[in-house]
N, CA, C and O atoms as a Maestro MAE file, in Angstrom:
{
 s_m_m2io_version
 :::
 2.0.0
}

f_m_ct {
 s_m_title
 :::
 protein
 m_atom[312] {
  # First column is atom index #
  i_m_mmod_type
  r_m_x_coord
  r_m_y_coord
  r_m_z_coord
  i_m_residue_number
  s_m_chain_name
  s_m_pdb_residue_name
  s_m_pdb_atom_name
  i_m_atomic_number
  :::
  1 25 122.963 87.216 41.621 1 A "UNK " " N  " 7
  2 3 122.956 86.881 43.037 1 A "UNK " " CA " 6
  3 2 123.012 88.194 43.822 1 A "UNK " " C  " 6
  4 15 123.961 88.967 43.690 1 A "UNK " " O  " 8
  5 25 122.000 88.430 44.627 2 A "UNK " " N  " 7
  6 3 121.932 89.656 45.414 2 A "UNK " " CA " 6
  7 2 122.570 89.438 46.786 2 A "UNK " " C  " 6
  8 15 122.177 88.539 47.529 2 A "UNK " " O  " 8
  9 25 123.547 90.262 47.105 3 A "UNK " " N  " 7
  10 3 124.241 90.155 48.392 3 A "UNK " " CA " 6
  11 2 123.541 91.050 49.403 3 A "UNK " " C  " 6
  12 15 123.260 92.218 49.134 3 A "UNK " " O  " 8
  13 25 123.265 90.480 50.572 4 A "UNK " " N  " 7
  14 3 122.606 91.208 51.664 4 A "UNK " " CA " 6
  15 2 123.473 91.102 52.908 4 A "UNK " " C  " 6
  16 15 124.551 90.508 52.870 4 A "UNK " " O  " 8
  17 25 123.004 91.677 54.009 5 A "UNK " " N  " 7
  18 3 123.705 91.590 55.291 5 A "UNK " " CA " 6
  19 2 122.892 90.752 56.258 5 A "UNK " " C  " 6
  20 15 121.668 90.871 56.313 5 A "UNK " " O  " 8
  21 25 123.566 89.905 57.019 6 A "UNK " " N  " 7
  22 3 122.911 89.118 58.062 6 A "UNK " " CA " 6
  23 2 122.358 90.082 59.104 6 A "UNK " " C  " 6
  24 15 123.064 90.984 59.553 6 A "UNK " " O  " 8
  25 25 121.104 89.895 59.488 7 A "UNK " " N  " 7
  26 3 120.468 90.782 60.473 7 A "UNK " " CA " 6
  27 2 121.064 90.622 61.862 7 A "UNK " " C  " 6
  28 15 120.915 91.512 62.698 7 A "UNK " " O  " 8
  29 25 121.733 89.511 62.125 8 A "UNK " " N  " 7
  30 3 122.314 89.270 63.443 8 A "UNK " " CA " 6
  31 2 123.756 89.748 63.553 8 A "UNK " " C  " 6
  32 15 124.106 90.470 64.487 8 A "UNK " " O  " 8
  33 25 124.599 89.342 62.592 9 A "UNK " " N  " 7
  34 3 126.033 89.623 62.735 9 A "UNK " " CA " 6
  35 2 126.573 90.610 61.703 9 A "UNK " " C  " 6
  36 15 127.706 91.074 61.830 9 A "UNK " " O  " 8
  37 25 125.776 90.937 60.683 10 A "UNK " " N  " 7
  38 3 126.204 91.906 59.675 10 A "UNK " " CA " 6
  39 2 127.049 91.343 58.550 10 A "UNK " " C  " 6
  40 15 127.464 92.088 57.662 10 A "UNK " " O  " 8
  41 25 127.316 90.038 58.566 11 A "UNK " " N  " 7
  42 3 128.133 89.422 57.510 11 A "UNK " " CA " 6
  43 2 127.410 89.488 56.170 11 A "UNK " " C  " 6
  44 15 126.183 89.573 56.115 11 A "UNK " " O  " 8
  45 25 128.192 89.447 55.089 12 A "UNK " " N  " 7
  46 3 127.623 89.440 53.734 12 A "UNK " " CA " 6
  47 2 127.091 88.038 53.433 12 A "UNK " " C  " 6
  48 15 127.821 87.054 53.549 12 A "UNK " " O  " 8
  49 25 125.812 87.952 53.045 13 A "UNK " " N  " 7
  50 3 125.157 86.671 52.791 13 A "UNK " " CA " 6
  51 2 124.328 86.742 51.509 13 A "UNK " " C  " 6
  52 15 124.032 87.825 51.002 13 A "UNK " " O  " 8
  53 25 123.963 85.574 51.001 14 A "UNK " " N  " 7
  54 3 123.035 85.465 49.877 14 A "UNK " " CA " 6
  55 2 121.972 84.428 50.257 14 A "UNK " " C  " 6
  56 15 122.235 83.514 51.039 14 A "UNK " " O  " 8
  57 25 120.784 84.582 49.700 15 A "UNK " " N  " 7
  58 3 119.701 83.636 49.920 15 A "UNK " " CA " 6
  59 2 119.428 82.931 48.596 15 A "UNK " " C  " 6
  60 15 119.155 83.577 47.585 15 A "UNK " " O  " 8
  61 25 119.505 81.598 48.610 16 A "UNK " " N  " 7
  62 3 119.363 80.793 47.401 16 A "UNK " " CA " 6
  63 2 118.420 79.624 47.704 16 A "UNK " " C  " 6
  64 15 118.460 79.055 48.795 16 A "UNK " " O  " 8
  65 25 117.579 79.273 46.738 17 A "UNK " " N  " 7
  66 3 116.661 78.132 46.902 17 A "UNK " " CA " 6
  67 2 117.397 76.833 46.552 17 A "UNK " " C  " 6
  68 15 118.031 76.727 45.502 17 A "UNK " " O  " 8
  69 25 117.300 75.856 47.449 18 A "UNK " " N  " 7
  70 3 117.898 74.538 47.228 18 A "UNK " " CA " 6
  71 2 117.090 73.831 46.145 18 A "UNK " " C  " 6
  72 15 115.864 73.763 46.240 18 A "UNK " " O  " 8
  73 25 117.756 73.304 45.117 19 A "UNK " " N  " 7
  74 3 117.033 72.747 43.971 19 A "UNK " " CA " 6
  75 2 116.364 71.411 44.263 19 A "UNK " " C  " 6
  76 15 115.531 70.974 43.469 19 A "UNK " " O  " 8
  77 25 116.692 70.744 45.367 20 A "UNK " " N  " 7
  78 3 116.050 69.475 45.707 20 A "UNK " " CA " 6
  79 2 114.942 69.683 46.741 20 A "UNK " " C  " 6
  80 15 113.819 69.220 46.544 20 A "UNK " " O  " 8
  81 25 115.248 70.375 47.835 21 A "UNK " " N  " 7
  82 3 114.272 70.538 48.915 21 A "UNK " " CA " 6
  83 2 113.314 71.697 48.678 21 A "UNK " " C  " 6
  84 15 112.200 71.697 49.203 21 A "UNK " " O  " 8
  85 25 113.735 72.687 47.892 22 A "UNK " " N  " 7
  86 3 112.914 73.868 47.673 22 A "UNK " " CA " 6
  87 2 113.042 74.900 48.780 22 A "UNK " " C  " 6
  88 15 112.453 75.977 48.692 22 A "UNK " " O  " 8
  89 25 113.807 74.587 49.824 23 A "UNK " " N  " 7
  90 3 113.995 75.521 50.938 23 A "UNK " " CA " 6
  91 2 114.932 76.653 50.535 23 A "UNK " " C  " 6
  92 15 115.857 76.456 49.747 23 A "UNK " " O  " 8
  93 25 114.684 77.841 51.084 24 A "UNK " " N  " 7
  94 3 115.602 78.961 50.898 24 A "UNK " " CA " 6
  95 2 116.715 78.816 51.922 24 A "UNK " " C  " 6
  96 15 116.452 78.625 53.109 24 A "UNK " " O  " 8
  97 25 117.953 78.907 51.467 25 A "UNK " " N  " 7
  98 3 119.101 78.787 52.363 25 A "UNK " " CA " 6
  99 2 119.891 80.081 52.378 25 A "UNK " " C  " 6
  100 15 120.003 80.770 51.364 25 A "UNK " " O  " 8
  101 25 120.431 80.398 53.530 26 A "UNK " " N  " 7
  102 3 121.299 81.563 53.705 26 A "UNK " " CA " 6
  103 2 122.746 81.070 53.659 26 A "UNK " " C  " 6
  104 15 123.148 80.224 54.457 26 A "UNK " " O  " 8
  105 25 123.519 81.609 52.718 27 A "UNK " " N  " 7
  106 3 124.918 81.211 52.548 27 A "UNK " " CA " 6
  107 2 125.830 82.406 52.746 27 A "UNK " " C  " 6
  108 15 125.439 83.543 52.483 27 A "UNK " " O  " 8
  109 25 127.052 82.149 53.212 28 A "UNK " " N  " 7
  110 3 128.066 83.199 53.201 28 A "UNK " " CA " 6
  111 2 128.262 83.611 51.747 28 A "UNK " " C  " 6
  112 15 128.237 82.763 50.855 28 A "UNK " " O  " 8
  113 25 128.458 84.903 51.500 29 A "UNK " " N  " 7
  114 3 128.495 85.424 50.130 29 A "UNK " " CA " 6
  115 2 129.742 85.026 49.352 29 A "UNK " " C  " 6
  116 15 129.716 85.020 48.121 29 A "UNK " " O  " 8
  117 25 130.821 84.699 50.029 30 A "UNK " " N  " 7
  118 3 132.073 84.362 49.343 30 A "UNK " " CA " 6
  119 2 132.241 82.850 49.233 30 A "UNK " " C  " 6
  120 15 131.928 82.133 50.184 30 A "UNK " " O  " 8
  121 25 132.727 82.348 48.102 31 A "UNK " " N  " 7
  122 3 133.011 80.917 47.983 31 A "UNK " " CA " 6
  123 2 133.986 80.469 49.064 31 A "UNK " " C  " 6
  124 15 134.826 81.245 49.520 31 A "UNK " " O  " 8
  125 25 133.862 79.210 49.466 32 A "UNK " " N  " 7
  126 3 134.697 78.653 50.521 32 A "UNK " " CA " 6
  127 2 135.049 77.219 50.132 32 A "UNK " " C  " 6
  128 15 134.144 76.400 49.974 32 A "UNK " " O  " 8
  129 25 136.325 76.889 49.974 33 A "UNK " " N  " 7
  130 3 136.693 75.530 49.560 33 A "UNK " " CA " 6
  131 2 136.208 74.453 50.527 33 A "UNK " " C  " 6
  132 15 136.118 73.284 50.150 33 A "UNK " " O  " 8
  133 25 135.893 74.829 51.769 34 A "UNK " " N  " 7
  134 3 135.372 73.873 52.753 34 A "UNK " " CA " 6
  135 2 133.847 73.912 52.820 34 A "UNK " " C  " 6
  136 15 133.250 73.280 53.691 34 A "UNK " " O  " 8
  137 25 133.215 74.649 51.908 35 A "UNK " " N  " 7
  138 3 131.765 74.845 51.940 35 A "UNK " " CA " 6
  139 2 130.972 73.557 51.817 35 A "UNK " " C  " 6
  140 15 131.403 72.600 51.175 35 A "UNK " " O  " 8
  141 25 129.801 73.552 52.448 36 A "UNK " " N  " 7
  142 3 128.952 72.361 52.444 36 A "UNK " " CA " 6
  143 2 127.851 72.419 51.386 36 A "UNK " " C  " 6
  144 15 127.047 71.493 51.277 36 A "UNK " " O  " 8
  145 25 127.810 73.504 50.603 37 A "UNK " " N  " 7
  146 3 126.810 73.657 49.557 37 A "UNK " " CA " 6
  147 2 127.501 73.965 48.226 37 A "UNK " " C  " 6
  148 15 128.545 74.617 48.198 37 A "UNK " " O  " 8
  149 25 126.910 73.491 47.122 38 A "UNK " " N  " 7
  150 3 127.458 73.707 45.785 38 A "UNK " " CA " 6
  151 2 126.468 74.547 44.992 38 A "UNK " " C  " 6
  152 15 125.289 74.204 44.899 38 A "UNK " " O  " 8
  153 25 126.951 75.653 44.417 39 A "UNK " " N  " 7
  154 3 126.109 76.475 43.567 39 A "UNK " " CA " 6
  155 2 126.613 76.349 42.133 39 A "UNK " " C  " 6
  156 15 127.769 76.654 41.837 39 A "UNK " " O  " 8
  157 25 125.728 75.895 41.252 40 A "UNK " " N  " 7
  158 3 126.114 75.737 39.850 40 A "UNK " " CA " 6
  159 2 126.201 77.105 39.192 40 A "UNK " " C  " 6
  160 15 125.764 78.108 39.756 40 A "UNK " " O  " 8
  161 25 126.764 77.134 38.002 41 A "UNK " " N  " 7
  162 3 126.865 78.393 37.267 41 A "UNK " " CA " 6
  163 2 125.483 78.925 36.881 41 A "UNK " " C  " 6
  164 15 125.345 80.102 36.551 41 A "UNK " " O  " 8
  165 25 124.456 78.062 36.921 42 A "UNK " " N  " 7
  166 3 123.078 78.485 36.646 42 A "UNK " " CA " 6
  167 2 122.381 78.990 37.904 42 A "UNK " " C  " 6
  168 15 121.229 79.419 37.842 42 A "UNK " " O  " 8
  169 25 123.076 78.942 39.060 43 A "UNK " " N  " 7
  170 3 122.493 79.416 40.312 43 A "UNK " " CA " 6
  171 2 121.690 78.363 41.052 43 A "UNK " " C  " 6
  172 15 120.948 78.695 41.977 43 A "UNK " " O  " 8
  173 25 121.824 77.083 40.662 44 A "UNK " " N  " 7
  174 3 121.133 76.009 41.371 44 A "UNK " " CA " 6
  175 2 121.970 75.559 42.555 44 A "UNK " " C  " 6
  176 15 123.190 75.432 42.450 44 A "UNK " " O  " 8
  177 25 121.315 75.320 43.676 45 A "UNK " " N  " 7
  178 3 122.008 74.964 44.912 45 A "UNK " " CA " 6
  179 2 121.754 73.514 45.257 45 A "UNK " " C  " 6
  180 15 120.622 73.040 45.168 45 A "UNK " " O  " 8
  181 25 122.798 72.806 45.651 46 A "UNK " " N  " 7
  182 3 122.673 71.424 46.106 46 A "UNK " " CA " 6
  183 2 123.752 71.162 47.139 46 A "UNK " " C  " 6
  184 15 124.655 71.978 47.324 46 A "UNK " " O  " 8
  185 25 123.658 70.024 47.811 47 A "UNK " " N  " 7
  186 3 124.695 69.663 48.783 47 A "UNK " " CA " 6
  187 2 126.011 69.435 48.045 47 A "UNK " " C  " 6
  188 15 126.024 68.894 46.939 47 A "UNK " " O  " 8
  189 25 127.117 69.849 48.662 48 A "UNK " " N  " 7
  190 3 128.428 69.710 48.034 48 A "UNK " " CA " 6
  191 2 128.899 68.259 48.081 48 A "UNK " " C  " 6
  192 15 128.591 67.514 49.011 48 A "UNK " " O  " 8
  193 25 129.646 67.887 47.061 49 A "UNK " " N  " 7
  194 3 130.229 66.549 46.967 49 A "UNK " " CA " 6
  195 2 131.713 66.670 46.664 49 A "UNK " " C  " 6
  196 15 132.164 67.693 46.148 49 A "UNK " " O  " 8
  197 25 132.465 65.637 46.982 50 A "UNK " " N  " 7
  198 3 133.888 65.619 46.656 50 A "UNK " " CA " 6
  199 2 134.039 65.851 45.160 50 A "UNK " " C  " 6
  200 15 133.291 65.284 44.363 50 A "UNK " " O  " 8
  201 25 134.986 66.668 44.782 51 A "UNK " " N  " 7
  202 3 135.233 66.945 43.377 51 A "UNK " " CA " 6
  203 2 134.563 68.207 42.865 51 A "UNK " " C  " 6
  204 15 134.868 68.660 41.762 51 A "UNK " " O  " 8
  205 25 133.634 68.796 43.661 52 A "UNK " " N  " 7
  206 3 133.038 70.067 43.241 52 A "UNK " " CA " 6
  207 2 134.121 71.139 43.231 52 A "UNK " " C  " 6
  208 15 134.955 71.166 44.136 52 A "UNK " " O  " 8
  209 25 134.134 72.024 42.234 53 A "UNK " " N  " 7
  210 3 135.160 73.072 42.197 53 A "UNK " " CA " 6
  211 2 135.055 74.001 43.413 53 A "UNK " " C  " 6
  212 15 133.956 74.354 43.841 53 A "UNK " " O  " 8
  213 25 136.200 74.387 43.959 54 A "UNK " " N  " 7
  214 3 136.237 75.242 45.154 54 A "UNK " " CA " 6
  215 2 135.509 76.562 44.948 54 A "UNK " " C  " 6
  216 15 134.895 77.075 45.883 54 A "UNK " " O  " 8
  217 25 135.563 77.123 43.740 55 A "UNK " " N  " 7
  218 3 134.934 78.427 43.532 55 A "UNK " " CA " 6
  219 2 133.414 78.327 43.379 55 A "UNK " " C  " 6
  220 15 132.749 79.341 43.166 55 A "UNK " " O  " 8
  221 25 132.858 77.109 43.486 56 A "UNK " " N  " 7
  222 3 131.406 76.927 43.451 56 A "UNK " " CA " 6
  223 2 130.886 76.375 44.771 56 A "UNK " " C  " 6
  224 15 129.709 76.031 44.880 56 A "UNK " " O  " 8
  225 25 131.756 76.289 45.775 57 A "UNK " " N  " 7
  226 3 131.361 75.784 47.092 57 A "UNK " " CA " 6
  227 2 131.120 76.968 48.024 57 A "UNK " " C  " 6
  228 15 131.904 77.917 48.061 57 A "UNK " " O  " 8
  229 25 130.037 76.895 48.765 58 A "UNK " " N  " 7
  230 3 129.672 77.954 49.704 58 A "UNK " " CA " 6
  231 2 129.322 77.332 51.041 58 A "UNK " " C  " 6
  232 15 128.860 76.192 51.101 58 A "UNK " " O  " 8
  233 25 129.541 78.079 52.115 59 A "UNK " " N  " 7
  234 3 129.232 77.609 53.461 59 A "UNK " " CA " 6
  235 2 127.873 78.144 53.886 59 A "UNK " " C  " 6
  236 15 127.566 79.321 53.696 59 A "UNK " " O  " 8
  237 25 127.067 77.264 54.462 60 A "UNK " " N  " 7
  238 3 125.799 77.694 55.038 60 A "UNK " " CA " 6
  239 2 126.101 78.740 56.112 60 A "UNK " " C  " 6
  240 15 126.967 78.521 56.958 60 A "UNK " " O  " 8
  241 25 125.399 79.867 56.085 61 A "UNK " " N  " 7
  242 3 125.692 80.912 57.069 61 A "UNK " " CA " 6
  243 2 125.314 80.469 58.480 61 A "UNK " " C  " 6
  244 15 125.873 80.984 59.448 61 A "UNK " " O  " 8
  245 25 124.383 79.529 58.620 62 A "UNK " " N  " 7
  246 3 124.047 79.021 59.951 62 A "UNK " " CA " 6
  247 2 125.245 78.317 60.591 62 A "UNK " " C  " 6
  248 15 125.318 78.210 61.816 62 A "UNK " " O  " 8
  249 25 126.179 77.839 59.774 63 A "UNK " " N  " 7
  250 3 127.373 77.173 60.301 63 A "UNK " " CA " 6
  251 2 128.437 78.163 60.759 63 A "UNK " " C  " 6
  252 15 129.321 77.800 61.536 63 A "UNK " " O  " 8
  253 25 128.367 79.414 60.288 64 A "UNK " " N  " 7
  254 3 129.419 80.385 60.611 64 A "UNK " " CA " 6
  255 2 128.938 81.575 61.435 64 A "UNK " " C  " 6
  256 15 129.760 82.291 62.007 64 A "UNK " " O  " 8
  257 25 127.644 81.800 61.507 65 A "UNK " " N  " 7
  258 3 127.112 82.976 62.210 65 A "UNK " " CA " 6
  259 2 127.205 82.787 63.722 65 A "UNK " " C  " 6
  260 15 126.744 81.769 64.237 65 A "UNK " " O  " 8
  261 25 127.789 83.738 64.440 66 A "UNK " " N  " 7
  262 3 127.873 83.608 65.899 66 A "UNK " " CA " 6
  263 2 126.507 83.740 66.573 66 A "UNK " " C  " 6
  264 15 126.356 83.363 67.735 66 A "UNK " " O  " 8
  265 25 125.515 84.269 65.862 67 A "UNK " " N  " 7
  266 3 124.182 84.448 66.430 67 A "UNK " " CA " 6
  267 2 123.132 83.588 65.730 67 A "UNK " " C  " 6
  268 15 121.961 83.965 65.685 67 A "UNK " " O  " 8
  269 25 123.526 82.453 65.190 68 A "UNK " " N  " 7
  270 3 122.616 81.606 64.408 68 A "UNK " " CA " 6
  271 2 121.409 81.139 65.215 68 A "UNK " " C  " 6
  272 15 120.336 80.940 64.646 68 A "UNK " " O  " 8
  273 25 121.558 80.960 66.525 69 A "UNK " " N  " 7
  274 3 120.451 80.489 67.355 69 A "UNK " " CA " 6
  275 2 119.232 81.399 67.268 69 A "UNK " " C  " 6
  276 15 118.106 80.937 67.453 69 A "UNK " " O  " 8
  277 25 119.437 82.682 66.989 70 A "UNK " " N  " 7
  278 3 118.321 83.619 66.883 70 A "UNK " " CA " 6
  279 2 117.384 83.260 65.734 70 A "UNK " " C  " 6
  280 15 116.221 83.663 65.736 70 A "UNK " " O  " 8
  281 25 117.875 82.510 64.757 71 A "UNK " " N  " 7
  282 3 117.100 82.219 63.565 71 A "UNK " " CA " 6
  283 2 116.672 80.764 63.436 71 A "UNK " " C  " 6
  284 15 116.020 80.395 62.459 71 A "UNK " " O  " 8
  285 25 117.028 79.947 64.399 72 A "UNK " " N  " 7
  286 3 116.621 78.546 64.334 72 A "UNK " " CA " 6
  287 2 115.148 78.437 64.708 72 A "UNK " " C  " 6
  288 15 114.675 79.104 65.628 72 A "UNK " " O  " 8
  289 25 114.434 77.586 63.981 73 A "UNK " " N  " 7
  290 3 113.028 77.373 64.282 73 A "UNK " " CA " 6
  291 2 112.933 76.496 65.532 73 A "UNK " " C  " 6
  292 15 113.645 75.503 65.672 73 A "UNK " " O  " 8
  293 25 112.055 76.882 66.413 74 A "UNK " " N  " 7
  294 3 111.849 76.105 67.633 74 A "UNK " " CA " 6
  295 2 110.862 74.977 67.355 74 A "UNK " " C  " 6
  296 15 109.833 75.181 66.711 74 A "UNK " " O  " 8
  297 25 111.188 73.799 67.843 75 A "UNK " " N  " 7
  298 3 110.306 72.659 67.651 75 A "UNK " " CA " 6
  299 2 109.243 72.647 68.738 75 A "UNK " " C  " 6
  300 15 109.513 72.972 69.894 75 A "UNK " " O  " 8
  301 25 108.048 72.272 68.356 76 A "UNK " " N  " 7
  302 3 106.934 72.209 69.294 76 A "UNK " " CA " 6
  303 2 106.954 70.837 69.964 76 A "UNK " " C  " 6
  304 15 107.008 69.808 69.291 76 A "UNK " " O  " 8
  305 25 106.910 70.834 71.303 77 A "UNK " " N  " 7
  306 3 106.879 69.566 72.037 77 A "UNK " " CA " 6
  307 2 105.477 69.015 71.993 77 A "UNK " " C  " 6
  308 15 104.498 69.747 72.142 77 A "UNK " " O  " 8
  309 25 105.391 67.709 71.784 78 A "UNK " " N  " 7
  310 3 104.069 67.065 71.731 78 A "UNK " " CA " 6
  311 2 103.745 66.414 73.031 78 A "UNK " " C  " 6
  312 15 102.675 65.822 73.175 78 A "UNK " " O  " 8
  :::
 }
 m_bond[311] {
  # First column is bond index #
  i_m_from
  i_m_to
  i_m_order
  :::
  1 1 2 1
  2 2 3 1
  3 3 4 2
  4 3 5 1
  5 5 6 1
  6 6 7 1
  7 7 8 2
  8 7 9 1
  9 9 10 1
  10 10 11 1
  11 11 12 2
  12 11 13 1
  13 13 14 1
  14 14 15 1
  15 15 16 2
  16 15 17 1
  17 17 18 1
  18 18 19 1
  19 19 20 2
  20 19 21 1
  21 21 22 1
  22 22 23 1
  23 23 24 2
  24 23 25 1
  25 25 26 1
  26 26 27 1
  27 27 28 2
  28 27 29 1
  29 29 30 1
  30 30 31 1
  31 31 32 2
  32 31 33 1
  33 33 34 1
  34 34 35 1
  35 35 36 2
  36 35 37 1
  37 37 38 1
  38 38 39 1
  39 39 40 2
  40 39 41 1
  41 41 42 1
  42 42 43 1
  43 43 44 2
  44 43 45 1
  45 45 46 1
  46 46 47 1
  47 47 48 2
  48 47 49 1
  49 49 50 1
  50 50 51 1
  51 51 52 2
  52 51 53 1
  53 53 54 1
  54 54 55 1
  55 55 56 2
  56 55 57 1
  57 57 58 1
  58 58 59 1
  59 59 60 2
  60 59 61 1
  61 61 62 1
  62 62 63 1
  63 63 64 2
  64 63 65 1
  65 65 66 1
  66 66 67 1
  67 67 68 2
  68 67 69 1
  69 69 70 1
  70 70 71 1
  71 71 72 2
  72 71 73 1
  73 73 74 1
  74 74 75 1
  75 75 76 2
  76 75 77 1
  77 77 78 1
  78 78 79 1
  79 79 80 2
  80 79 81 1
  81 81 82 1
  82 82 83 1
  83 83 84 2
  84 83 85 1
  85 85 86 1
  86 86 87 1
  87 87 88 2
  88 87 89 1
  89 89 90 1
  90 90 91 1
  91 91 92 2
  92 91 93 1
  93 93 94 1
  94 94 95 1
  95 95 96 2
  96 95 97 1
  97 97 98 1
  98 98 99 1
  99 99 100 2
  100 99 101 1
  101 101 102 1
  102 102 103 1
  103 103 104 2
  104 103 105 1
  105 105 106 1
  106 106 107 1
  107 107 108 2
  108 107 109 1
  109 109 110 1
  110 110 111 1
  111 111 112 2
  112 111 113 1
  113 113 114 1
  114 114 115 1
  115 115 116 2
  116 115 117 1
  117 117 118 1
  118 118 119 1
  119 119 120 2
  120 119 121 1
  121 121 122 1
  122 122 123 1
  123 123 124 2
  124 123 125 1
  125 125 126 1
  126 126 127 1
  127 127 128 2
  128 127 129 1
  129 129 130 1
  130 130 131 1
  131 131 132 2
  132 131 133 1
  133 133 134 1
  134 134 135 1
  135 135 136 2
  136 135 137 1
  137 137 138 1
  138 138 139 1
  139 139 140 2
  140 139 141 1
  141 141 142 1
  142 142 143 1
  143 143 144 2
  144 143 145 1
  145 145 146 1
  146 146 147 1
  147 147 148 2
  148 147 149 1
  149 149 150 1
  150 150 151 1
  151 151 152 2
  152 151 153 1
  153 153 154 1
  154 154 155 1
  155 155 156 2
  156 155 157 1
  157 157 158 1
  158 158 159 1
  159 159 160 2
  160 159 161 1
  161 161 162 1
  162 162 163 1
  163 163 164 2
  164 163 165 1
  165 165 166 1
  166 166 167 1
  167 167 168 2
  168 167 169 1
  169 169 170 1
  170 170 171 1
  171 171 172 2
  172 171 173 1
  173 173 174 1
  174 174 175 1
  175 175 176 2
  176 175 177 1
  177 177 178 1
  178 178 179 1
  179 179 180 2
  180 179 181 1
  181 181 182 1
  182 182 183 1
  183 183 184 2
  184 183 185 1
  185 185 186 1
  186 186 187 1
  187 187 188 2
  188 187 189 1
  189 189 190 1
  190 190 191 1
  191 191 192 2
  192 191 193 1
  193 193 194 1
  194 194 195 1
  195 195 196 2
  196 195 197 1
  197 197 198 1
  198 198 199 1
  199 199 200 2
  200 199 201 1
  201 201 202 1
  202 202 203 1
  203 203 204 2
  204 203 205 1
  205 205 206 1
  206 206 207 1
  207 207 208 2
  208 207 209 1
  209 209 210 1
  210 210 211 1
  211 211 212 2
  212 211 213 1
  213 213 214 1
  214 214 215 1
  215 215 216 2
  216 215 217 1
  217 217 218 1
  218 218 219 1
  219 219 220 2
  220 219 221 1
  221 221 222 1
  222 222 223 1
  223 223 224 2
  224 223 225 1
  225 225 226 1
  226 226 227 1
  227 227 228 2
  228 227 229 1
  229 229 230 1
  230 230 231 1
  231 231 232 2
  232 231 233 1
  233 233 234 1
  234 234 235 1
  235 235 236 2
  236 235 237 1
  237 237 238 1
  238 238 239 1
  239 239 240 2
  240 239 241 1
  241 241 242 1
  242 242 243 1
  243 243 244 2
  244 243 245 1
  245 245 246 1
  246 246 247 1
  247 247 248 2
  248 247 249 1
  249 249 250 1
  250 250 251 1
  251 251 252 2
  252 251 253 1
  253 253 254 1
  254 254 255 1
  255 255 256 2
  256 255 257 1
  257 257 258 1
  258 258 259 1
  259 259 260 2
  260 259 261 1
  261 261 262 1
  262 262 263 1
  263 263 264 2
  264 263 265 1
  265 265 266 1
  266 266 267 1
  267 267 268 2
  268 267 269 1
  269 269 270 1
  270 270 271 1
  271 271 272 2
  272 271 273 1
  273 273 274 1
  274 274 275 1
  275 275 276 2
  276 275 277 1
  277 277 278 1
  278 278 279 1
  279 279 280 2
  280 279 281 1
  281 281 282 1
  282 282 283 1
  283 283 284 2
  284 283 285 1
  285 285 286 1
  286 286 287 1
  287 287 288 2
  288 287 289 1
  289 289 290 1
  290 290 291 1
  291 291 292 2
  292 291 293 1
  293 293 294 1
  294 294 295 1
  295 295 296 2
  296 295 297 1
  297 297 298 1
  298 298 299 1
  299 299 300 2
  300 299 301 1
  301 301 302 1
  302 302 303 1
  303 303 304 2
  304 303 305 1
  305 305 306 1
  306 306 307 1
  307 307 308 2
  308 307 309 1
  309 309 310 1
  310 310 311 1
  311 311 312 2
  :::
 }
}
């Protein structure tokens, strides 16, 4: 797992592909018992569920970054 810095706030983050959606997600680099994502020991990412071990739970960086709006995709009005 390669640790990088958030371009907006400088926090330590990792980028991991979600094993169901295929999307790349930005997560805080440190495990978080309140995290909304679960990373398996094989590096597979999925949504967290009750009972997942705390040391395998990570928080989406979009939930913690003070400048997350800079990276949200804008929806096109029809």
